[in-house]
N, C-alpha and C positions, 0 to 999 in steps of 0.2 A: 335413227333406230330408237333412241331413248324416247323421243316424242311419241312414236307409235307404241312402244312398250307401255308407257304411262297411260296413253289413251285406252289401250286394251285392258290394263289393270283396273282402271276406273270403271270401264263399261262392264267388266266381268266381276267386279267387286272382290278382287283378289286379296286385298288387305283384310277386310272383315272375314273372308273365308279362311285365310291363313290363321287368324287369331282363334277362330272357332275350332279348327282342326288341332291346333296346339293344346286346346283345352279338352280334347277328346270328344268334341261335339260333332257327331257324324250325321245329324239330321239333315235331310235335303233342304236346300235353299235355292232361290233363283228360279231357274227353269226346271220345274219338277219332272220326275219320271212319271210315266203313266200310272195313275192311281195313287200317287204319293201325296200325302198332306204336307203342305209347306206352311210352317208356323214359326216365327212370323214371316210373312212374305218379304223377300228381298230380291226383287226381280233384277236380272241381268239386263243390260241394254244391248239390243241388237243394233249394230252400226249400219247395216244395210238399210238404205232409205233415209238415213239421218243426214244432217248437214254439218260439214266441217268448215271452219273459218281459219285459214292459214294467214297469219300476219307475217309478211315478208316472203315474197315469191322469188328469192334468189336461188343459189345452188342447193342449199339444204331445204328450203321451203318448197321448191319444185319437186324434190324427191318425196317429201312428206305428203304433198298434195297428190302425187301419183299413187302412193300406197293407199291413201284414204279413198281415192277413186276406185282402186282395185278392190277395196273392201265393200264397194257398193254405195259409198257416200257421195252425195252432191258436194262439190267443193267450191267455196268462195275464197278469194284471196285478195290481199292488198299488195301493191307493188308501187314504188315511188314513181316509176315512169308510165304507169297505167292511165288510160283514159276511162272515164266513167262508163261502167257496164260493158267493158270489152271482154272478148274471149281470150283464153290463154293459148293462142297459137293452134286452134283446132283441137285442143286437148279436152274440151268440155269444162274446163275450169273457168269460172266467172271471175275475172280480174278487175279490181277497182283501185282507185287511188286511196292513199291513207285517209284522206278527208272524209271518205264514205263510211268509216268505221262505225259511227253512231247508228247509221241505217242498217249496217250489216249484222251487228251484234244480236238483235232480236231474231234474226233468221237462223242463227247458228245453234246447233246442239253441242258442239265441241269447239273449243278455241285452242289453236296450236300456235305458240309464239316462236317464230323462226327468224327473229330480227338479229342483226349483227350486234355484237357487244361493244360497238363504237358509238361515238357521239356525232 
């Protein structure tokens, strides 16, 4: 849940918006209302159609990947036991071994690290 919350907070620019609201700055930003002037423009990112890269497709990573897919994102993932370019069990998730990370990073719009905290 925290990974998805932080992804949405970054995409929707919640921290800068919160700062402006606390300063009583109510001017529209991001996705403007019809006819509204946005100055300076600070566009929000629409996640639909973007690509998420999930590092670690275990229990947590699988759930994070599923939520990203439900948001309309293409999902790439790394998993220790994956074969190069494999599918994630018919889920539409493109699963790769960790060694493919260098090739996957340029394709990703968002990186979600769901690796275990062990060595």
